[in-house]
N, C-alpha and C positions, 0 to 999 in steps of 0.2 A: 720751586723744582717738586714734582709730585710727592708726596709720603708714600700713595698706594701702593702697596706691594705689586710688584709685575708678575704676571703669568708666567713669566721667561726665567727660566734661573740663569741662562746664560746668552751671553751676545757674542759674538767674534767679527771679525772685518776680512774682506780680502782686498787687500793692498796691489795696486798695478801702477806700473813705472811707463814712463813716455815710450816703451820699446813693446808695451801688450806683454811683458813677463809679469809673472803673480810671483808675490813672495811668498816663501812656503819657509817652515821653519820645523827643524828635526827635532822631537818631544824626545827628554832625557830617558837615561833608563829606568828612574827612578819614579818618573810619571804614573801616576794613578789609574789614568786613563792613556789607553794606547801607546805605550812607554814604546821609541825607538822607531815613532812614523811619522812621516810629516806630514803637517796641517797649514792651518793660520791661526793669525794669533786670536786670542779670545780666553776667555773666564766668565765666574759666576759674577750675579748681578749684586751687587750689595745692596743692604737696608733703604731704601731712598732714592736710589739710582737709577735714572732711568735708562733703558736699554743703548740708547746711541750712545749715552757717555759713558757707560760698561764700556762698552765695545772700542772706544777712544780712548779711555784709558787706559785698558789691557794691553792694545798697541803700543800704547808709547811705554808701559811698564816692561813688554816683551821685546818689542823692536828698537827704542828709543825714537820711532821718529812718529810726530805729532800730524796727524791726521785732518783734513780740510773737507769742506763740500761732502758730507758723509752721506748715503743717501740706504735707504732700507730694499735690500735685494730678496730674501726670502725669510720664512719661519719654516722652523722644523719642528716638530714637537716644540718642545721649553726652549729650541734654540732660536736666537731671532740673529740673522746674520745680516751684515752692513757693507758696505763696497766705497771704494776713495779709490782715485785717480791721481788726489791732490794732497801732496802732504811737503813734510820739512824734516830735517832730520839724514844722519848717516845710520843704516844700520846698526847696532850693537845687542845682539841678543841677551836674554838674563841668565839666569842660572837654571832655567826650566826645560831650556834648550843648548843642543850642543851644537848644532849646524843652522846653516841659513842660507840659499838661493835666491836668484831672481832666475823665473822658469817659465820659458814661453808653454803657452798649452798642449803645442803637442809632445813633449818631452815627460810630461805629468805619468803618461802610464809606465815609465820606468822609474819612480818614487813608489816606495811602500808607502800608501797614504792614507790618511784616513778616512771612512767611510763618507761617503757620495759628494769627496773633496773635487773631483773633473766635474761632475755636475755642476755643481755651484760653481767652479770657475771660469766653468762655460756660459753659464747665463751670466756674469761677471762681467765676463769679457762681448758676449751679445750683447749687453744692456750700456756697456761706454761705448759702441761704434757709431 
């Protein structure tokens, strides 16, 4: 594993199920960034950690899902976003979130989401086709 600092500060993951739904999480009221908004699993990349490993780790910590076959979806500023439709486990959210849902793309507009989430999810679903 590389110990070179990543130029990315955070890694996130779009998780899709076999019904073309995406897992979204509602951030807690105590969240420092975008409280009570819906987003995807993710967080800071630790020193010496590869961004992909951070996305997998954060998803496991936040949702109890172990991702497999993760691929890079896109980069936005200092955030790198991965995608996977292969995972094991059952969703169990952590203290950082208050709710979770599997949502089809066409219903995303009914949720108060974090910035660029709809575009990111559309890209993920189009890529997985």
